[in-house]
C-alpha positions as CSV (number, residue, x, y, z in Angstrom):
1,M,0.0,0.0,0.0
2,E,2.8,2.4,0.8
3,F,4.4,1.6,-2.5
4,W,1.2,2.6,-4.3
5,L,1.2,6.0,-2.6
6,W,4.8,6.8,-3.6
7,R,4.1,5.7,-7.2
8,H,1.1,7.9,-7.3
9,A,3.1,10.9,-5.9
10,L,5.8,10.4,-8.5
11,D,3.2,10.2,-11.4
12,V,1.7,13.5,-10.2
13,A,5.2,15.1,-9.9
14,R,6.0,14.0,-13.5
15,G,2.8,15.6,-14.8
16,C,3.2,19.0,-13.1
17,P,5.8,20.5,-15.5
18,W,3.5,19.8,-18.4
19,L,0.6,21.4,-16.5
20,I,2.7,24.5,-15.9
21,V,3.8,24.6,-19.6
22,L,0.2,24.3,-20.8
23,A,-1.1,26.9,-18.3
24,T,1.7,29.3,-19.4
25,L,0.9,28.7,-23.1
26,A,-2.8,29.3,-22.5
27,W,-2.0,32.5,-20.7
28,V,0.2,33.8,-23.5
29,L,-2.3,32.9,-26.2
30,F,-5.1,34.7,-24.2
31,R,-3.0,37.8,-23.8
32,L,-2.1,37.9,-27.5
33,A,-5.7,37.3,-28.5
34,R,-6.9,40.2,-26.4
35,G,-4.3,42.5,-28.2
36,K,-2.5,43.4,-25.0
37,G,0.5,41.2,-25.6
38,W,4.1,42.0,-26.4
39,L,3.5,42.1,-30.1
40,S,0.9,44.9,-30.0
41,G,3.2,47.3,-28.3
42,E,0.3,49.1,-26.5
43,R,2.0,49.1,-23.2
44,S,5.4,50.2,-24.5
45,R,4.2,53.6,-25.7
46,P,3.3,56.2,-23.1
47,S,0.1,58.0,-23.8
48,P,0.7,61.6,-24.6
49,S,-1.3,64.2,-22.6
50,G,-3.8,66.3,-24.4
51,S,-2.1,69.6,-23.8
52,D,1.1,68.9,-25.8
53,R,-0.8,67.4,-28.8
54,S,-1.9,70.3,-31.0
55,P,-4.0,69.7,-34.1
56,L,-0.9,70.3,-36.3
57,R,1.1,67.8,-34.3
58,I,-1.7,65.2,-34.7
59,L,-1.8,65.8,-38.4
60,Q,1.9,65.4,-38.8
61,E,1.9,62.2,-36.8
62,R,-0.9,60.8,-39.0
63,Y,1.1,61.7,-42.1
64,A,4.3,60.2,-40.7
65,R,2.4,56.9,-39.9
66,G,1.1,56.7,-43.4
67,E,-2.5,57.1,-42.4
68,I,-3.0,59.9,-44.9
69,D,-1.3,60.7,-48.2
70,A,0.5,64.0,-49.2
71,A,-2.6,65.5,-51.0
72,T,-4.8,64.9,-48.0
73,F,-2.1,66.2,-45.6
74,D,-1.8,69.4,-47.7
75,E,-5.6,69.9,-47.8
76,M,-6.0,69.3,-44.1
77,L,-3.1,71.6,-43.3
78,A,-4.6,74.4,-45.4
79,R,-7.9,74.0,-43.6
80,L,-6.2,74.0,-40.3
81,R,-4.3,77.2,-41.0
82,A,-7.4,78.9,-42.4
83,S,-9.3,78.0,-39.2
84,E,-6.4,79.4,-37.0
85,E,-6.3,82.6,-39.0
86,S,-10.1,83.1,-38.6
87,R,-9.8,83.0,-34.8
88,P,-9.8,86.3,-33.0
């Protein structure tokens, strides 16, 4: 009877590393699926405060990231400058 207990304890101990590996793999896949993993880079970039991000700066950032083309950038820049000139 005592032999059976030791054998059972050894079987459980042999299975634990695989359980840890599977749990870690499940956690990594869950984090990546939610988009908050290491690949998304969301946590690596600090969020800029609203005071230092002017409309011109936002427009320049969008152009630099390739979200808008040169023609759209020029058009939006002209509109932005016109709206700034019309302010009292």
